[in-house]
C-alpha positions, 0 to 999 in steps of 0.5 A: 457093911458086907453085902450078903445075898444069902438065900436069894436066887439069881439068874445069870445068862450067858454065864458059861464064860467071861463076864457071866462066869465072873458074875456067877461066881461073885454071886455065889461067894455072896451067898446067892443061889445061882442059876448058871444060863448059857447056850453051851450046856457043858459050859453051863455045868462047869460053872455050876459045878465050880460053885458046888465045889466052892460050897455054893448052891447052883443049878445049870440050865442051857437055853437060848435067851432069844427063845421066849418058850425056853425062857419061860421053861427055865424060869418055871424050872427055878420056881419049882426048885427055889420058889423065888427069883431075886436077882436077874443079870441079863449078860448073854450076847453075841457079835456080828461086826460089819460096817453097816453098808456091808451088814446083812439084815439077818445079822442086825436082827440076830444081834437085837434078838439076842440082846434085846429080845433075850433081855425082854423075854428073861425079865418078862419072865421074872417080872410078875414073880418080883412084883408078887414078892415085892422085891427084885433086882434087874441088871441089863448089859449095856455098852459104850458102843451103845452110849457112844458108838463104835465103827462097824457095830451098828446092830450091837450099838442099837441093842445095847442103847436099847438096854438104857431105854428099857431100864428107864421105863422098867425103873418107873414101873417096878418102883412101888414094887421094890424092883430096882433096875440098873444097866452095866456098861463093862469094859472087859477082856473076853472072847468076844473083845479078844483082839480089841485090846492090847495084851497088857490092857486085856490082862488089866480088864479081867472080867472079875474086875467088873463083877463087884459093880454087879454085886452092888447093882443087885444088893438091897441098898442098890440104886435104881436107873443107873448106868454103871461103866465098869472095867479094870477095877474102875467104875463111873456113872453115865448120865444122860443130860439135856441142854435147857433149850430155846423156844422160838415162838411167836416169831422165829419158828422156822428151820432158819430160826433153829439154825440162828439159834443153834449155839444157844440151843446146844449151850450146855449151861443149865443142863439137867438130867431129866427123870421121865419122858413127861418131864421133857414135854413139861419143860418144852411146853412151859417155854412155849407158854412163857413165850406166849404169855399164857397161864397154864395153871 
């Protein structure tokens, strides 16, 4: 069955170029009315015009996602024009790469302001709208740098892993309102990654090879609380697992006890993907109660 987004309204941030542009065009191709947000007004207009010339519906809006007032004004204008918002793709981002000991705190904060707070501002601005219409699809843009680390990108990595934490909680809070929340971890050849990949790989990792994953994540049958890695037409899901663990009560609870039991603590057999933070607390409590012979029922 072909995924269609007819008459749905989608906001894509940082959509003037690169991945955001590819996402915006792909959404419009599936029938969505697209809000092309970008800091660069001309870039936003160009993409919106491209959509219109192809027979789609689009509006351009130039603002910084790191400015909450501007974001709220953008959402108000979208509601005045189309009276609903179904999809939000948080894509806007910047880089300020340096090793941590050389990185200024201003550059650290700037990257968090754009990636993390920009995503928070945009999502907060549409959240009540999606709750009231009992439908919403939100995509945050994470990164392998957040999931695994990359040299010289402490600010970017911190912001991108924050997307996963934000997704995990909003997935829980949005479920009863049919709001599904996911993350994209893209590998793409864009202006932000130019020079990081060999030329041949850069061409393989065209932004257009990532966008089909976004279309799936914002579809009616989308999953929720998934981190979709995408690039070069390949797709994979990142999962965070926790080892079964070891309880050291009653007589081994010490730093030396942790050291002695480390191989068992770190053992990957019986690992599990937990669904909530409370589930972890419950697991650890039950292990303690079992060791001490305490009945918690």
